[in-house]
Structures are given as structure tokens and as C-alpha cells.
N, C-alpha and C positions, 0 to 999 in steps of 0.2 A: 238588464238592470244597470250594469256599469256604464252604458252609453250616455246616461244622463249626466255623468260626472266629467268635468274638464280637469285634466291633470296638466299643469304647466311645469315645464322643465327649464331651469335656468342654469346653463353650463357653458363655460367659455371654450371647452375642448370640443371641436366639431364632431369628432368621431364618437365620443361618449354621448354627446347631445343627440346625434342621429340614432345611435344604438338605443337610447332610452325612449326616443320617439317611436321607433319600430316596436319595441317591447310593449309600451303602453297601448299602442294600436292593436297588437296581437292579443292583448288581454281584454280588448273590447272597450277601452276608454277613448274618449275624445282627448286629443293632446295638442298642445301648442308648445313650441320650443323657442327659447330666446338665448342669444349669445352673451347677454349681460343683464345685470340687475336693472340698469337704466332702461333697457329695451322692454323688460317686463313691466316696470313701473309706468312706462308711457303707453302701454298697450290697453286697448279697450277690453281685452280679455281678462284683465286683472280681477274685475268685479265678478266674473263668472267662474273663476278658479276655485275648485273644490278641494284641491290638494296641490301643494307646491313641492317639487323636488329640486333642490338647489345645491350646487357645489359649495363647499366650505371656502376653498381658496380660489378667488377670482380677483382680477384687477379692479380697481376703483371701489367696488362694494362687494364684500364677501357675502357668502350665504348667511352667516350669522348676523351680519349687519343688515342684510335685506329683511330677515325675519324680524329683527328689532324695529326696523323702520316701518314695516307693515303693521306691526302691533301698535306702534306709536300713532299711526294714521287711523287706527280703529279697525283694521282688517284682521280678523281672526282666522286666517287661512292655515289649516293644518299643514305643517311643514316637515318634510323629510330632508335631512342634510346628508350629503355624501362627500367622502373625502378619500384621497389617496394617501393622506398623511394623518391618520387618526391618532389622537392622544386622549388619555383619560380625563385630563383637566378640561379640555375643550368639550368633550362629550358630556361630562357632568354639568358644565355650565349651560350648554345648549339644552339639555333635557330639563334642567331647572328653569330655564327661560320659556319652556313650553313647547319645544320642538318635539314632534311625535317620535322620530327615530333619528339616529346618527349612525350611518352605515359606511363600511369600508368599501372602496373601489378595488377591484371590479365588483359591482353589486351582484350578489347572489340572489337569484329570483326567489329562492326559498326564504330568504330573510326580508326581501322587499314586499312579498305578498301580505304577510301579517301587518306590516307597516301601512300599506295601502288600505287594508281593511279597517285598521284602527283610525287612520286619518279620515276615511270616508264614512265612518259610523260615529262612535262615541268620542274618538280622538284620544282614548286612553292608550298608554303604551302597551304593545303586544307581549312584552315579556323580556326575558334575558338577552335575546339577540339584537335588541334595538340599540 
């Protein structure tokens, strides 16, 4: 069942990007990884993306800005934001803006899995750990 879903990862850190790519593949998802928001926005895979996992802190366009840009363009791609520098204000703002989950790096698979399920189904937040 998960093979039908494309998960796109936008992350400027090569190690984390490749780690997320391997994890998504091991879970049975099709995955594309991009080193920047611009690369993702220019990709033909954008329209196929069922879930976006994006880093909050990236040069040029942050994950938060990418989510807002996509929404403004009419793309309602369920988005999971990840960050090594979480704070409650950014988390609350992102969730209020429609982000499915806001997770701390390194991402714990037990927190990521409910986020993926929520993003790929109803899009409703999975609970307290988001």
C-alpha cells in the first residue's frame, strides 16, 4: 500500500537527507530527495508528492517559507517539518499554518511514523508528539 505514495525530502544537510531517503525506502515509500527548496519547486515530482518532509533551517528558503509558498501556489501537500533547533513559538506557528508535524532532529522513527500516517491519510495531527 505505501508504495503508491511519494515522499519528498527537502534538506540541505547531505547526511540527514540520505538518511531520510534510506528510511523512507525501508518503510516502503517511493522517495525523492532535494538539497534545496528551489530544487524541489523546479522538480516535476512536486505534483506527485503526497507528503513533504522539509528542514526548518535552510539557506535561501526555509521549510516554513516553502510550506507557505506551496500553499500560496495552491498545493496542499501535507508537510512535516524537522529541525535541530526547535522552539515552541515556531512550532505553534507552523502547526497553526497547517503543518502536520514539527519534529526535533535527530528524528525518532516512533514520532515520525504517526506523522506519516496522518499526512498520508486525513492530515490530522497525530497527537502530543507532533
